[in-house]
C-alpha positions in Angstrom: -33.4 12.9 31.3 -31.5 15.7 30.1 -33.6 17.9 27.9 -31.5 19.6 25.2 -32.3 22.5 23.0 -33.2 20.1 20.1 -35.5 18.0 22.3 -37.3 21.2 23.1 -38.3 21.5 19.5 -40.7 18.7 20.1 -42.2 20.7 22.8 -42.5 23.8 20.6 -44.6 21.9 18.0 -47.9 23.8 18.3 -50.1 21.0 17.0 -49.5 18.5 19.7 -52.8 17.3 20.9 -51.9 16.2 24.4 -49.6 17.8 27.0 -46.2 16.6 26.0 -45.1 16.1 29.5 -47.6 13.3 30.1 -46.0 11.2 27.4 -43.4 8.8 28.4 -40.2 9.0 26.4 -40.0 6.1 23.9 -37.4 3.4 24.3 -34.9 2.7 21.6 -37.0 -0.4 20.8 -40.1 1.6 20.4 -38.5 4.1 18.1 -40.5 4.8 15.0 -38.0 4.8 12.1 -40.6 6.0 9.6 -41.1 9.2 11.7 -39.2 12.0 9.9 -37.1 14.1 12.5 -34.1 16.4 12.4 -30.8 14.7 11.3 -29.2 15.1 14.7 -28.8 18.0 17.0 -26.8 20.0 14.5 -29.1 19.7 11.6 -28.9 23.1 9.8 -32.4 22.8 8.4 -33.7 23.1 12.0 -34.4 26.9 12.5 -32.8 26.7 16.1 -29.5 26.0 14.2 -29.6 28.9 11.9 -26.9 31.5 12.3 -27.3 34.1 14.8 -27.0 36.9 12.2 -29.7 35.3 10.2 -32.0 34.8 13.1 -31.4 38.5 14.1 -32.4 39.5 10.6 -35.6 37.4 10.8 -36.4 38.9 14.2 -35.9 42.4 12.9 -38.0 41.8 9.8 -40.9 40.4 11.8 -40.7 43.1 14.4 -40.5 45.9 11.6 -43.8 44.3 10.3 -45.3 44.7 13.9 -44.2 48.3 14.0 -45.8 49.0 10.7 -49.3 47.7 11.8 -49.2 49.2 15.2 -48.1 52.6 13.7 -51.3 52.2 11.4 -53.5 51.8 14.5 -52.9 55.3 15.7 -51.6 57.3 12.7 -55.0 58.7 11.6 -55.7 59.9 15.1 -54.3 63.4 14.4 -56.5 63.7 11.2 -59.8 62.9 13.0 -61.0 66.5 13.0 -60.3 67.0 9.4 -62.0 63.5 8.5 -65.0 64.5 10.6 -65.3 67.9 8.9 -65.0 66.5 5.3 -67.6 63.7 6.0 -69.9 65.9 8.3 -69.6 63.6 11.3 -68.8 64.2 15.0 -65.3 63.6 16.2 -66.7 61.0 18.5 -67.9 59.1 15.4 -64.7 59.7 13.7 -62.9 58.0 16.7 -64.4 54.7 15.3 -61.3 54.8 12.9 -59.1 53.6 15.7 -61.9 51.4 17.4 -62.6 49.5 14.2 -59.1 48.9 13.4 -58.6 47.4 17.0 -61.8 45.4 16.5 -60.1 43.9 13.6 -57.3 42.9 15.9 -60.1 40.9 17.8 -61.3 38.9 14.8 -57.8 38.5 13.2 -56.0 36.3 15.8 -58.7 33.7 15.3 -57.3 33.1 11.9 -53.7 34.0 12.0 -52.5 32.5 15.4 -53.8 28.9 15.2 -53.7 29.2 11.5 -49.9 29.4 11.6 -49.9 26.3 13.6 -51.7 24.5 10.6 -50.1 26.1 7.5 -47.0 27.7 8.9 -45.7 31.1 9.6 -44.5 31.9 6.2 -48.0 31.5 4.6 -49.7 33.7 7.1 -47.1 36.5 7.0 -47.2 36.7 3.2 -51.0 36.5 2.7 -51.8 38.8 5.6 -49.3 41.6 4.8 -50.3 41.6 1.1 -54.0 41.8 1.8 -53.4 44.4 4.6 -51.5 46.7 2.1 -54.4 46.3 -0.6 -57.0 47.4 2.0 -55.0 50.5 3.1 -55.3 51.7 -0.4 -59.2 51.9 0.0 -58.8 54.4 2.8 -57.2 57.4 1.1 -59.5 56.7 -2.0 -62.7 56.6 0.1 -65.4 59.0 -0.9 -67.7 58.3 2.0 -67.2 57.5 5.7 -68.7 54.0 5.4 -65.9 53.0 3.1 -63.3 54.3 5.3 -64.7 52.4 8.3 -65.1 49.1 6.5 -61.7 49.2 5.0 -60.1 50.2 8.3 -61.8 47.1 9.9 -60.7 44.7 7.4 -57.2 46.1 7.4 -57.2 45.6 11.2 -58.1 41.8 10.7 -55.0 41.3 8.5 -52.9 43.6 10.7 -53.3 41.3 13.6 -51.2 38.6 12.0 -47.7 40.0 13.1 -49.2 40.7 16.6 -49.8 36.9 17.0 -47.0 35.3 14.8 -44.0 37.3 15.9 -44.0 35.4 19.2 -44.3 32.1 17.4 -41.5 33.0 15.1 -39.3 33.9 17.9 -40.1 30.5 19.8 -39.2 28.8 16.5 -35.8 30.1 16.1 -34.5 31.2 19.5 -33.6 29.0 22.5 -35.1 30.1 25.8 -31.9 31.9 26.9 -31.9 34.3 24.0 -35.7 34.5 23.5 -36.2 37.3 26.2 -33.9 39.6 24.2 -35.9 39.1 21.0 -39.2 39.6 22.8 -37.9 42.8 24.3 -37.3 44.1 20.7 -40.8 43.0 19.7 -42.4 44.8 22.5 -40.4 48.1 21.8 -41.8 47.9 18.3 -45.4 47.1 19.5 -45.3 50.2 21.7 -43.4 52.7 19.6 -45.5 51.9 16.6 -48.7 53.6 18.2 -46.5 56.4 19.5 -45.1 57.3 16.0 -48.8 58.1 14.9 -49.3 61.1 17.1 -45.7 62.3 16.5 -45.8 62.1 12.7 -49.5 62.4 12.1 -50.1 66.1 13.1 -47.8 67.5 10.4 -49.5 65.8 7.5 -53.1 67.0 7.5 -52.2 70.4 8.2 -49.8 70.5 5.2 -50.7 70.8 1.6 -50.8 67.1 1.4 -54.0 66.8 3.3 -55.3 64.0 5.6 -55.5 61.4 2.9 -51.8 61.4 2.7 -51.5 59.8 6.1 -53.1 56.7 4.5 -50.7 56.9 1.5 -47.8 56.9 3.8 -49.1 54.1 5.7 -49.6 52.1 2.3 -46.1 52.9 1.2 -44.5 51.6 4.4 -46.6 48.5 4.4 -45.7 47.9 0.6 -42.1 47.8 1.5 -42.7 45.5 4.4 -44.7 43.2 2.0 -41.9 43.1 -0.5 -39.4 42.1 2.3 -41.7 39.5 3.7 -42.4 37.9 0.2 -38.7 37.5 -0.8 -37.0 37.0 2.5 -39.3 35.5 5.2 -38.7 31.7 5.2 -40.8 29.0 7.0 -39.6 28.6 10.6 -42.4 26.4 12.1 -40.6 23.0 12.7 -43.8 20.7 12.2 -44.3 22.3 8.8 -40.7 22.1 7.8 -40.6 18.4 8.8 -43.8 17.9 6.8 -42.1 19.5 3.8 -39.0 17.1 4.4 -41.2 14.0 4.6 -42.9 15.0 1.3 -39.6 15.6 -0.3 -38.1 12.2 0.7 -41.3 10.4 -0.5 -41.1 12.2 -3.8 -37.4 11.5 -4.3 -37.9 7.7 -3.8 -41.7 6.9 -3.8 -40.9 3.2 -3.3 -38.2 3.2 -0.6 -39.7 6.1 1.3 -43.4 5.4 0.8 -43.9 4.8 4.7 -42.0 7.9 5.8 -44.2 10.5 7.5 -44.0 13.7 9.6 -46.0 14.0 12.8 -47.8 17.1 11.5 -49.3 14.9 8.8 -51.0 12.7 11.3 -53.0 15.4 12.8 -56.8 15.4 12.3 -57.2 17.4 9.0 -60.9 16.9 8.9 -63.1 20.0 8.9 -63.8 19.5 12.5 -60.2 18.9 13.5 -59.1 22.1 11.7 -61.9 24.2 13.3 -60.9 22.6 16.7 -57.2 23.8 16.4 -57.9 27.2 15.0 -61.3 28.9 15.9 -62.0 26.8 19.0 -58.6 26.3 20.7 -58.0 29.9 21.8 -61.4 30.2 23.4 -61.0 26.8 25.1 -57.7 28.0 26.5 -59.3 31.1 27.9 -61.9 28.8 29.5 -59.4 26.3 30.9 -56.3 28.4 31.8 -56.5 30.9 34.7 -52.9 31.8 34.1 -53.8 33.0 30.6 -57.0 34.7 31.6 -55.7 36.7 34.6 -52.4 37.7 32.9 -54.3 38.6 29.6 -56.5 40.9 31.7 -53.6 42.6 33.2 -51.8 43.0 29.9 -55.2 44.3 28.4 -55.4 47.0 31.0 -51.9 48.3 30.4 -52.4 48.2 26.7 -55.5 50.2 27.1 -53.6 52.8 29.2 -51.5 53.3 26.0 -54.4 54.1 23.8 -56.0 56.2 26.8 -52.7 58.3 26.6 -53.5 59.1 22.9 -56.6 60.9 23.9 -55.4 62.3 27.3 -52.1 63.8 26.3 -53.9 66.5 24.0 -56.1 67.4 26.9 -53.0 68.2 29.0 -50.7 69.7 26.4 -53.2 71.4 24.1 -56.3 72.0 26.5 -54.4 72.9 29.6 -51.1 74.4 28.2 -52.2 75.7 24.8 -49.7 73.9 22.8 -50.4 73.3 19.0 -51.1 69.9 17.5 -47.5 69.6 16.2 -45.6 70.3 19.5 -48.4 68.2 21.3 -47.5 65.2 19.0 -43.8 65.6 19.9 -44.8 65.1 23.6 -45.4 61.4 22.7 -41.5 61.0 22.3 -41.7 60.6 26.0 -43.6 57.5 25.4 -41.0 56.2 22.9 -38.3 57.0 25.4 -40.0 54.8 27.9 -40.3 52.0 25.6 -36.6 52.0 24.8 -35.7 52.3 28.5 -37.9 49.4 29.3 -36.2 47.3 26.6 -32.8 48.2 28.3 -34.1 47.1 31.7 -35.5 43.8 30.3 -32.1 42.9 28.8 -30.9 42.8 32.4 -33.8 40.5 33.5 -33.2 38.3 30.5 -29.6 38.1 31.2 -30.4 36.8 34.7 -32.8 34.2 33.2 -30.1 33.0 30.8 -27.7 32.5 33.6 -30.1 29.8 35.0 -30.4 27.9 31.7 -27.3 25.7 32.0 -27.8 24.9 35.6 -31.4 24.0 35.1 -30.8 21.9 32.0 -32.3 24.4 29.6 -35.6 25.1 31.2 -35.6 27.5 34.0 -39.2 28.1 35.6 -41.3 30.3 33.5 -41.9 32.3 36.7 -38.4 33.6 36.4 -39.7 35.9 33.7 -42.0 37.7 36.0 -39.3 40.2 37.7 -39.9 42.8 35.2 -43.7 43.0 35.8 -43.3 42.9 39.6 -40.9 45.9 39.3 -43.2 47.7 36.9 -46.5 47.3 38.6 -45.8 49.8 41.3 -44.0 52.1 38.8 -47.1 52.1 36.6 -49.2 53.3 39.5 -46.9 56.1 40.3 -46.5 57.2 36.7 -50.3 57.5 36.2 -50.7 59.5 39.4 -47.8 61.8 38.4 -49.2 62.3 34.9 -52.6 63.2 36.2 -52.0 65.3 39.2 -49.2 67.4 37.4 -51.1 67.4 34.0 -54.1 69.0 35.7 -52.4 72.3 36.5 -50.9 74.4 33.9 -48.7 76.1 36.5 -46.7 72.9 36.8 -43.8 72.7 34.4 -44.7 70.4 31.4 -41.6 68.3 32.3 -43.5 66.8 35.3 -46.5 65.1 33.1 -43.9 64.2 30.6 -41.9 62.4 33.1 -45.1 60.8 34.3 -45.5 59.6 30.7 -42.0 58.0 30.6 -42.7 56.1 33.9 -46.0 54.8 32.5 -44.5 53.6 29.3 -41.6 52.0 31.1 -44.0 50.1 33.2 -46.4 49.3 30.4 -43.6 47.9 28.1 -41.9 46.0 31.0 -45.2 44.4 32.1 -46.1 43.5 28.5 -42.7 41.9 27.6 -42.4 40.2 31.1 -45.9 38.6 30.9 -45.7 37.7 27.1 -42.4 35.9 27.7 -44.0 34.2 30.6 -47.0 33.1 28.6 -44.7 31.8 25.7 -42.7 29.7 28.2 -45.7 28.4 30.0 -47.5 27.2 26.9 -44.6 26.4 24.5 -46.2 24.3 21.8 -49.5 26.2 22.3 -48.0 29.6 22.4 -49.5 31.0 19.2 -53.0 30.0 20.2 -52.4 31.5 23.7 -51.1 34.7 22.0 -54.2 34.8 19.7 -56.4 34.6 22.8 -54.3 37.4 24.5 -54.3 39.7 21.4 -58.2 39.3 21.1 -58.9 40.3 24.6 -56.4 43.1 24.9 -57.5 44.6 21.5 -61.2 44.4 22.6 -60.3 46.4 25.8 -58.0 48.9 23.8 -60.7 49.3 21.2 -63.1 50.6 24.0 -60.8 53.0 25.6 -60.9 55.7 22.9 -64.7 55.7 23.0 -64.8 57.0 26.7 -61.3 58.4 27.5 -61.9 62.0 26.3 -65.3 62.2 28.2 -63.9 60.6 31.3 -60.8 62.9 31.5 -63.1 65.9 30.6 -65.8 65.4 33.2 -63.6 63.9 36.0 -60.7 66.1 35.4 -57.2 64.9 34.5 -56.3 64.3 38.1 -59.3 62.4 39.3 -59.6 60.3 36.0 -55.9 59.2 36.3 -56.6 58.5 40.1 -59.3 56.1 38.9 -57.0 54.4 36.4 -54.2 54.3 39.0 -56.7 52.6 41.5 -57.5 49.9 38.9 -53.5 49.4 38.5 -53.4 48.8 42.3 -56.0 46.2 42.1 -54.2 44.3 39.4 -50.7 45.1 40.8 -50.4 41.8 42.9 -51.0 39.5 39.9 -47.3 38.8 38.8 -46.4 38.4 42.6 -49.1 35.8 43.0 -48.1 33.9 39.8 -44.5 34.0 41.0 -45.4 32.4 44.2 -48.1 30.0 43.0 -47.6 29.7 39.3 -45.9 26.3 39.4 -48.6 24.9 41.5 -51.3 26.3 39.0 -49.4 24.8 36.0 -49.5 21.3 37.3 -53.2 21.3 36.8 -53.0 22.9 33.4 -54.2 21.1 30.3 -51.7 22.9 27.9 -48.7 23.8 29.9 -46.0 20.9 29.5 -44.2 21.8 32.8 -40.9 20.5 31.6 -39.1 22.6 34.3 -40.9 20.8 37.0 -39.7 17.4 35.7 -36.2 18.7 35.7 -36.5 20.2 39.1 -37.5 16.7 40.5 -34.5 15.1 38.8 -32.1 17.9 40.2 -33.5 17.2 43.6 -33.0 13.6 43.4 -29.4 14.2 42.4 -29.1 16.3 45.6 -28.6 19.6 43.7 -29.8 22.8 45.3 -32.3 24.7 43.1 -32.4 28.5 42.9 
């Protein structure tokens, strides 16, 4: 059996109810001629066959949307002192601005990830970005802190949509060989977004504009994204597109085409069936899938480190070195630099993966995605220790902790992009549900970090607090190595992983070919 790129589209249909690898391929005699599929391997309606420039445009559009919502997660951070003063609350309570937004990230994926598997990517992108923009408006207009907190939380719910659906869109339009490059771009946006908040934010509340203009800036950026999404984001999810095609054929000739149907139409559309495929599935996957649980914990930890940096960096550069809020914000440029360097490194790892595609009939083992995480794990620990032990002492030049920040961000981004690409390849047709579970758990951990980071770094000192974080990194460090070694064995017992690569490996062995 030779699995072509267009055959893979069947595996990328998120609503399949059984692992596809367990279904025998139908013979020619068993072929269902009423089932609507693509018109051959070169059908231009198939998103995989769209032009490369157009796919690059869609990838850029979705990633800019992700950049927009991640920027919003940290943008108000420099204004917390001003917000606390105006509403007569402590800075610790004002920190709920970040926490509640990230709590919204926990609730949102339950709707947007699996929801896109029901209704399509386009619908979710459009609805979420419009409502997200509207709820931002309530923040600069807030006359009390309760309104501010509530609108931040609800905005976070809608902001979670790009975080779960960008990976689904990339799986829709890109073949595995090119998907790694697209995911690299997505991860850069995910991590540069929160970095832009501390870089841009300090200059706004101290100006004549005041702290409310941080939210107006967020709203303007989001409105531009909403306009682009509404007019230029097409549907990319194959099951929904085939459903539209089937409806169009039946409408064009109700008599001749009455029996035509799309596979998506045969799913269970009862209330129970919808709940099962939306709210229930991400939790069920967390319960059943050890790969998803353990790698999500690792991703959550490194994602939490990013938000811990937002609290720790002012302690190092303002508290220890006497910098002002503006220059301190510029220190986060080191984090952005690390994200860009990580993306460049990941292009090299993705090129190696792409070189295996033809030899392995389109499906290299997902474990080949883990090289970036294996390299980044030790680098993360070194970066955390360097940041902490040089940041503690003002006599050490500021370049040293800044370089530690670069190492940390290179590692965080590489681990994130590597493990996200791995999860997409492992779960294929269930990738949106897997990413929904991943986003919920990592956002929960990231939401907690700002609540204790300042106290931890203040009481333990920058050096010993960083040592604690580094030791946790050491404990989690073996994860990608273990999955590289044993991942294929674990996947054979998975309910949701199709394991197409293992089928192909058996065929190649039977043909006497040597596997990499």
